[in-house]
RODO-41407 format. One line per 4 residues: number of its first residue (from 1); their letters; for each residue x, y, z negated of N, C-alpha, C, CB. Coordinates in steps of 0.1 Angstrom, whole numbers. Last residue first. Glycine has a CB too. Layout:
<rs>
NUM> a> X/Y/Z/X/Y/Z/X/Y/Z/X/Y/Z ~ ...;
</rs>
This chain:
<rs>
138> rqrw> -181/-24/-35/-174/-26/-48/-183/-33/-58/-169/-13/-54 ~ -182/-38/-3/-188/-30/-14/-181/-34/-27/-204/-33/-14 ~ -154/-38/21/-164/-44/11/-170/-34/2/-156/-55/3 ~ -139/-44/52/-142/-35/41/-152/-43/33/-148/-21/46;
134> plge> -117/-47/81/-124/-53/69/-126/-43/58/-115/-64/64 ~ -128/-27/110/-117/-32/101/-124/-38/88/-107/-21/97 ~ -143/-15/130/-145/-29/127/-134/-35/118/-145/-37/139 ~ -143/11/134/-133/4/142/-133/-11/138/-119/9/139;
130> akwg> -161/20/116/-165/20/130/-155/12/139/-166/34/136 ~ -146/19/92/-158/11/94/-161/9/109/-170/17/87 ~ -124/38/98/-122/24/93/-134/15/96/-119/24/78 ~ -132/57/127/-129/55/113/-128/40/110/-139/62/104;
126> svtg> -161/67/147/-147/63/145/-144/62/130/-138/74/152 ~ -190/63/147/-183/69/158/-168/65/158/-183/85/157 ~ -202/53/125/-206/47/138/-197/52/149/-220/49/141 ~ -199/65/101/-195/51/101/-198/45/115/-202/44/91;
122> rhge> -227/87/94/-213/84/95/-211/69/96/-206/90/82 ~ -254/104/111/-249/92/103/-234/91/105/-256/79/107 ~ -267/122/128/-262/126/115/-257/115/105/-273/133/108 ~ -272/114/153/-283/113/143/-279/117/129/-288/98/143;
118> advp> -248/115/166/-259/124/170/-270/124/161/-263/120/184 ~ -225/110/137/-230/108/151/-241/117/154/-234/93/153 ~ -199/125/118/-213/121/120/-216/119/135/-222/132/114 ~ -165/110/117/-175/121/118/-189/116/119/-171/130/130;
114> gefg> -155/85/93/-154/93/105/-164/104/105/-156/84/117 ~ -152/67/71/-164/68/78/-164/76/91/-174/73/69 ~ -125/68/64/-132/55/62/-145/55/70/-135/53/47 ~ -105/87/88/-110/83/75/-117/70/75/-118/93/69;
110> aain> -94/97/111/-109/96/111/-114/91/97/-114/88/122 ~ -66/96/104/-73/108/108/-88/108/108/-68/111/122 ~ -48/88/79/-57/81/87/-68/91/91/-64/69/79 ~ -16/101/77/-30/105/75/-39/96/84/-33/120/78;
106> fahp> 13/91/59/5/91/72/-9/94/68/7/78/79 ~ 46/97/46/31/98/44/24/99/58/28/110/36 ~ 74/94/38/67/86/48/52/85/45/73/72/47 ~ 84/110/17/85/115/30/77/107/41/99/115/34;
102> fgaa> 77/120/-12/73/108/-5/72/112/10/59/103/-10 ~ 81/144/-27/92/135/-25/89/121/-18/99/132/-37 ~ 61/162/-29/65/155/-42/76/145/-40/53/149/-48 ~ 55/168/-3/61/179/-12/66/173/-25/50/189/-15;
98> qaaq> 43/144/4/55/148/10/62/158/2/53/153/24 ~ 19/146/-12/29/135/-14/42/139/-8/23/122/-8 ~ 7/169/0/12/169/-14/22/158/-17/0/168/-23 ~ 2/157/25/11/169/24/16/171/10/3/182/28;
94> gaal> -16/137/17/-3/134/24/7/145/23/-6/130/38 ~ -37/153/8/-30/144/-1/-16/140/4/-39/132/-4 ~ -45/166/32/-40/174/20/-32/165/10/-52/181/13 ~ -53/142/45/-42/151/51/-36/159/40/-47/160/62;
90> srag> -74/134/29/-62/125/31/-51/133/37/-66/113/39 ~ -93/154/33/-86/153/20/-74/144/21/-96/146/10 ~ -98/149/61/-93/162/56/-86/161/43/-105/171/55 ~ -108/123/69/-94/127/73/-89/141/68/-93/128/88;
86> srcl> -132/114/60/-131/118/74/-118/124/78/-142/128/77 ~ -128/102/34/-140/99/42/-138/102/57/-152/108/37 ~ -94/90/34/-106/97/27/-118/94/36/-104/112/25 ~ -62/77/30/-75/76/36/-85/83/27/-79/61/36;
82> fyik> -27/74/39/-38/81/30/-51/80/38/-34/95/27 ~ -2/52/36/-13/56/45/-24/62/36/-17/44/54 ~ 33/52/32/20/54/25/9/59/35/21/63/13 ~ 62/34/31/52/41/40/39/41/33/51/34/55;
78> klpt> 87/38/6/75/31/12/67/40/21/66/26/1 ~ 106/53/-5/110/45/6/98/39/13/119/34/1 ~ 96/67/-27/99/74/-15/103/66/-3/110/84/-18 ~ 71/44/-40/84/50/-41/86/58/-28/95/39/-42;
74> lgak> 45/34/-62/49/38/-49/62/46/-51/38/48/-43 ~ 34/26/-86/46/18/-81/50/23/-67/42/4/-81 ~ 16/41/-98/10/30/-90/22/22/-84/1/35/-79 ~ 31/62/-108/26/52/-118/20/39/-110/15/58/-127;
70> rlhe> 34/77/-84/45/70/-91/41/59/-100/54/80/-98 ~ 8/86/-81/14/78/-70/26/70/-76/19/87/-59 ~ 4/100/-104/-4/88/-102/2/79/-91/-19/91/-99 ~ 20/122/-99/24/113/-110/16/100/-109/20/120/-124;
66> afag> 6/133/-78/20/128/-76/24/118/-87/30/139/-74 ~ -18/141/-93/-18/132/-81/-5/125/-79/-22/140/-69 ~ -26/157/-114/-16/146/-116/-14/136/-105/-20/138/-129 ~ -46/173/-105/-33/179/-108/-22/169/-111/-34/188/-119;
62> nvqm> -68/169/-81/-62/161/-92/-48/166/-94/-62/146/-88 ~ -89/197/-76/-78/189/-71/-72/182/-83/-67/198/-64 ~ -123/194/-85/-111/201/-87/-100/191/-82/-108/204/-102 ~ -149/183/-84/-141/184/-71/-129/193/-72/-150/189/-60;
58> spyv> -166/177/-104/-161/191/-103/-154/194/-90/-152/195/-114 ~ -173/151/-109/-181/159/-100/-176/173/-97/-195/159/-105 ~ -144/139/-91/-158/141/-91/-163/143/-106/-165/128/-85 ~ -114/153/-82/-120/146/-93/-135/150/-93/-114/149/-107;
54> qwpi> -95/147/-53/-103/156/-61/-111/148/-71/-112/165/-51 ~ -80/124/-48/-74/137/-45/-81/148/-53/-74/140/-30 ~ -79/94/-67/-87/105/-62/-79/118/-59/-99/108/-71 ~ -66/65/-59/-62/77/-66/-70/89/-60/-46/79/-65;
50> lvpe> -62/32/-55/-73/42/-57/-68/54/-65/-85/35/-63 ~ -47/13/-31/-44/20/-43/-55/32/-44/-29/26/-43 ~ -61/-18/-19/-59/-4/-18/-56/3/-32/-72/3/-12 ~ -41/-48/-20/-53/-40/-25/-51/-26/-22/-55/-43/-40;
46> kgap> -30/-75/2/-29/-62/-6/-42/-58/-12/-22/-51/3 ~ -30/-94/22/-23/-97/9/-21/-85/0/-10/-103/12 ~ -44/-88/44/-30/-84/45/-23/-87/32/-29/-69/48 ~ -69/-96/35/-63/-104/46/-48/-100/49/-71/-101/59;
42> aldp> -74/-76/15/-70/-90/11/-64/-98/23/-83/-97/6 ~ -82/-51/19/-69/-54/24/-64/-68/20/-59/-44/18 ~ -109/-35/27/-106/-48/21/-92/-52/27/-117/-59/25 ~ -118/-2/18/-111/-11/27/-108/-24/20/-98/-4/32;
38> lgvf> -150/1/1/-136/1/1/-130/-7/13/-130/-4/-12 ~ -181/20/-3/-173/8/0/-158/11/0/-177/2/13 ~ -200/37/-13/-198/37/2/-190/24/6/-191/49/7 ~ -202/35/-41/-214/35/-33/-212/34/-18/-222/47/-36;
34> nwea> -176/34/-52/-186/26/-57/-198/25/-48/-191/32/-70 ~ -161/53/-37/-156/39/-38/-168/30/-43/-144/38/-49 ~ -176/76/-42/-175/71/-29/-170/56/-29/-165/79/-21 ~ -173/79/-70/-186/77/-64/-186/71/-50/-194/91/-64;
30> dtrv> -145/83/-72/-151/71/-78/-165/68/-72/-152/73/-93 ~ -134/98/-40/-139/98/-54/-144/85/-59/-149/109/-56 ~ -105/91/-20/-119/95/-22/-122/94/-37/-129/86/-14 ~ -80/82/-13/-81/94/-21/-95/99/-23/-72/104/-15;
26> dvla> -64/53/-11/-77/58/-9/-79/69/-18/-88/47/-10 ~ -34/44/3/-40/51/-9/-53/57/-5/-29/62/-14 ~ -18/15/12/-29/24/16/-34/30/3/-41/16/23 ~ 17/8/19/5/9/10/-6/18/16/10/14/-4;
22> aepd> 43/-14/29/34/-3/32/22/-4/22/30/-3/47 ~ 58/-37/25/60/-25/15/50/-14/18/74/-20/17 ~ 53/-54/45/49/-58/32/50/-47/21/57/-70/27 ~ 39/-47/75/50/-42/66/46/-45/52/52/-26/68;
18> sala> 17/-57/88/30/-61/92/41/-57/83/33/-56/106 ~ -6/-46/77/-5/-60/78/9/-65/81/-15/-65/89 ~ -1/-19/78/-3/-25/65/-1/-40/66/-17/-21/59 ~ 0/-16/106/12/-13/98/11/-19/85/13/2/97;
14> awae> -27/-22/113/-16/-30/118/-3/-28/110/-14/-26/133 ~ -41/-2/99/-43/-16/95/-31/-25/100/-56/-21/101 ~ -32/21/113/-28/19/99/-30/4/94/-37/28/90 ~ -43/16/138/-29/17/137/-24/15/122/-24/30/142;
10> tasv> -70/17/130/-65/4/136/-50/4/135/-70/3/150 ~ -73/43/122/-75/33/112/-69/20/117/-90/31/109 ~ -46/63/137/-60/57/137/-61/47/126/-63/51/151 ~ -27/89/122/-28/76/128/-43/72/128/-19/66/121;
6> dpvt> -9/119/121/-22/113/121/-20/99/128/-32/122/129 ~ 20/127/100/14/123/113/0/117/111/23/112/119 ~ 27/156/84/21/143/81/14/138/94/10/144/70 ~ 38/180/84/46/170/92/40/156/89/61/170/88;
2> sm> 24/212/83/23/198/80/31/189/90/8/193/82 ~ 49/238/83/35/233/82/35/218/80/27/237/94;
</rs>
C-alpha cells in the first residue's frame, strides 16, 4: 500500500527552506492556482512546480503526470512534497510518483486549504494557509 509519508505544511516548508534540492509540486488545477492562490516559495529561493494531477474541467487523471515531473527537472534523488487542496489528490500523486521511480515523495496532509471549519470555510483549520506560511494570489 502507500508508503508516502504525511507531513504538515510547516514541516514541508522547513524542508523546502533547508534543502536546496527539495521541491514542492502543487497538483491542484489551473482554476485553483488562479483563484485560490499559490504557495510563495520566494523566501526559500524557489518556485512551486505546477503539475495538475487531474485536468480541469473534466477532472480526468493527468496521464502524463510522471512525464511532467521529469520535464520539470525532478529526479529520483530529490525530495518532492506534493500539495493539493486538502491532501487527497496529493497523496494519489505521491503514490504515482513513487510508482514512476521517485521514491522520496511526501504528502502535505492538510493541503493548501485544509478541511472545512464549522462554518463551511476552508483555510482556517489547518493546511498551508492556516499555518501562516507564505502564499500569494496569482
